[in-house]
N, C-alpha and C positions, 0 to 999 in steps of 0.2 A: 483622541485624535482620529483613530480609525473609525469609531462610531460616527463622528461628525462627517467624515468623508462618505460613509455609507448612507447617511441620511441625506446628504447633498445629492448623491446619485439618484436616490429615490424621488426627491423633489423634481429633479430634471426629467425623470421618466414621466412623471405626471404632467409636466408642463408641455411636453411635445413628444410625439412618437419617435422622432429621430433626433439624436443629440450627439454632441461632440464631448468626449471625455478629455478635458484639457490638462489633467494632472494624472500622475502615475499612481492611481489609487490601489490600495491593498485589495479591495473587493474585485476589481477587474483582473488583477494579477491572479487572484485565487481562482476565479472562474475559468480563466484561460489555462493556468498551470495544471489544473486537475480535470480538464476535459469537458467542462460545461460550456465553454466558448472555444471557438477555433483559436489555436495557439497564436495565430497571427494577430489576434485582437488584444494580446497582452501588452503590446506597445501602445498604451493608452494616450500617449502624447500625440499620436497621429491617427488613431482609429476613430472612425465615425460609425456608431453602432445604433441600430434601430431600437426603440424602446421595447418592441415586441421580442426582439432577439434576446435582450437582457432579461426581460421578465421570464422568458422560457428557460433561460439558463439558471436563473435564481430558483424557479420552481423545480427544475430537475435536481438541483442541489438539495433543496428542502425535502423533496421526496426521498432522496437517497439517505438523508440524515434522519428521516423519521419525523420531520416537522410538517406543519400545515403548509401545503404548497400554494402559497398566496402569490408568489412571484414578486413579493415586496421585500426589500432589504431592511427588515425590522431588527429590533435589538436582539431577539433570540437568534436570528439567523447570523448576525454579526458575531455573536458569542461563539456559535458553533464553528464559524470560519476561523476563529482565533485559537481553537484548540490545537494542541500538538497532534501531529499526524504523520502518516507515511507519505513519501514524496511521489509515489506512483499514482498516475491519474486514475480517478474513479471511472471515467468514461473515455473511450478512445473516440475523439470527435471525427465523424465521417460525413458531415453534411447537415442537412436541414434539421433533422430531429435526432439529437444525440441519444436520447433515452431509448427510442425505438431501435436505433442502430445497435445499442449496447446489447440488446437481447435477441438480435436477429442473426441466426445462423453463424455464430461466431466460430472461427477456426481456432482450435485449442492447440497451444504449443505443448509438446510432450518430449520428455527425455526418451531416447531410444535404448537406454540401458538402465539397469537397476542398481548397479554397484557404482556409487559416486564417491569421488575423493574431494576433500576440501582443504584449503590452506589459508591461514590468516597471514596476509602479506604485510599488514600494517596495524599495529596494536594501538589502543587508546592509552593516553598517559594518565587516565583517571582511575584505572584499576590495575592490579597485578596481572601480568600475562597469564599466569596459571589460573587465575580466577576467570579471565576471559575464555581461556580454553575450555574450562569446565562448563560455563554457561552456554557457550556455542554448541558444545557436544550435547547438552541437555535439550536445547532447542531442536537440533536435528533428530534426537531420539524420539521426541514427541511425534514427529511425522513418520519416523521409521516404524513406530508401533502400530500404525494404522494403514501402512502401505507395504509394498514389496521392496521398497528402497533399503539399501544398506549404505550408510555414510561412514567413511573412514578418513581420519586426518592424515594429511600428506606430510611426512617428516623430512622429505628430501627437497632438493631444489627443482625437481621435475615439475612440469605443469600439472596442476590439479584441475578437476572438472569445475569446481566452485572456488572462486577467489573472494576473500573477505578483507575489507579495508576500512579503517577509520579515516575519514577525510574532512576537509573544511571547505566551505563556500564552493566556488567553481572548481571542479576537479577532473574534467575531461570526459564526461559522458553527456548524453542528450536529454537527461531528465532535469527537472527544475533544480538549480543549485541549492546546496545547503545554505541556511540563512541565520546561523547563530542559534543560541539557546532558545528552545521553546516552541518552534513551529515544525519544520521538517526534521524528523528524527533519523530517518534512513530511507533507503530505497533499494530495489533490486530489479534485475532484468530477467525477463521470462526465458524459458529454455530456448536454445541450449547455450545461452551466453555464459551463465554461471557467474554472475557478478552480484555481490551484495555489499553495499556501502552504508556506513553509519556516521552520523555527524559527530566529529571529534569535539565540537564545542558544547555538546550536551553534558549534563552532570550525570554520567553513567553510574548506576548503583546496582546492588544485588540484594534483593529481599528487603528493601527499605521503602517507606512511604514517601520519603523525600527523593528528589531526583528522578531519573528515568531508568526503569528496570531493563537491563540488557537482555535478559532471558526472554521477556515478553516481546520486545521489539524484534529480536532475532527470530523468534518463532514466527512472527508475522512475515518478516521479509523472506524467510525460507519458504513460506507458502507461495510467494511470487516466484522464487527460484524453481519451484516444482510446477509452475504453470497456472496457479490460481490468481484470479483478479480479486478485487475488493468485494466484500459482502455487505448487503444492506441489513443483515441480522446483527443487532447491537451487541449481543453477548458473544458473537463469533470472534475467533482470533483474527480472522481476515477482515474485520471492520477497519476502515481507514483511520479512525480516530483513536488516539491513545488516551485512556481514561484514568491512568495512574496505576500504581501497584495493586495487583490482585493476589491475595494470599492463596486462593484455590484456582490458580490460572491453569486452564486446560483447553483442549480442542472442544469446540461445540459440535453438536450433531451436524450442523450445516457445513462446517469445515470438513468433517469426516466424509459425509455423503458426497460433497463436491470433489474431493481428491480421489475418492474411490471410484466415482463415476468417470472421472477423467482417465483414470488408470484401468478402467474396465474391471473393477474389483467388486462391483455391486452384484451380489449373488441372489438366487431365488430364496424363498422363505426357509428352505431346509438348510441353507448355508449359514455359516458363522465365521468369525474371524480365524478360528483355528483351521477351518477348512481352507481359507485363503492362504494361510501360511504353508499348509501341506502342499497345495497346488503350486505355490510359488517355488517351493523346494524342489519339486520334480520338473520344473520348467514349463508348467502349463501355460503361463502368460507370455512366454517368450519363445 
């Protein structure tokens, strides 16, 4: 069904440069939800969009996904749009050329402190609470090992810096709502909001090829919590697409370089990570 809608849009683009999308298609929702089209264009029942605008949006998505940027909604593109993914937009739409805007003088959100607390306010029913605690701690530890951050679980009722919840469908934030199993797995808000949400309707698993691995998705969302946007590097943790369970899941060089650059932890050639730890301990970075 989705592919037929995709092909229909492609035919309409070829027929005339300006066209009316008269049905609420998955393709138009995808492009608007994830930053390739202005979010206002997601209401496809009333939007009139030029063919050039749609072609540019499709081409931007294809480039980001590592596909041939033809601007056509072909079968390969529709398959990539159907993959499970993070709900944070790939591009923050700011006008005529989303792709150029994405890379131009972007203001980086940063935490002003290095000791962060977290609390799981709402657990999933798919796993034991103790297992969730362990996987969440593992995901934070992965980032802790390459930054100066220290993450501590909050055991009291007092407010934590980072709040974690498993939610369903529309749940009170401004990001695209969760949509049931298999599409949007989770999302998080950039500093210093400290919110990470996971879709309760997913089949959350731990170290299994079936279902959705909580540790991998949490590690990705916590990258957003720390201020990273999506990466176009396919092996990176911060790629938007979830490709299934990876036995040797770890941060890619792209993830490490970007978070350390953001935190001003990139040192000259004589430096190494041990030096970063020493300088952090003596308060050099703060």
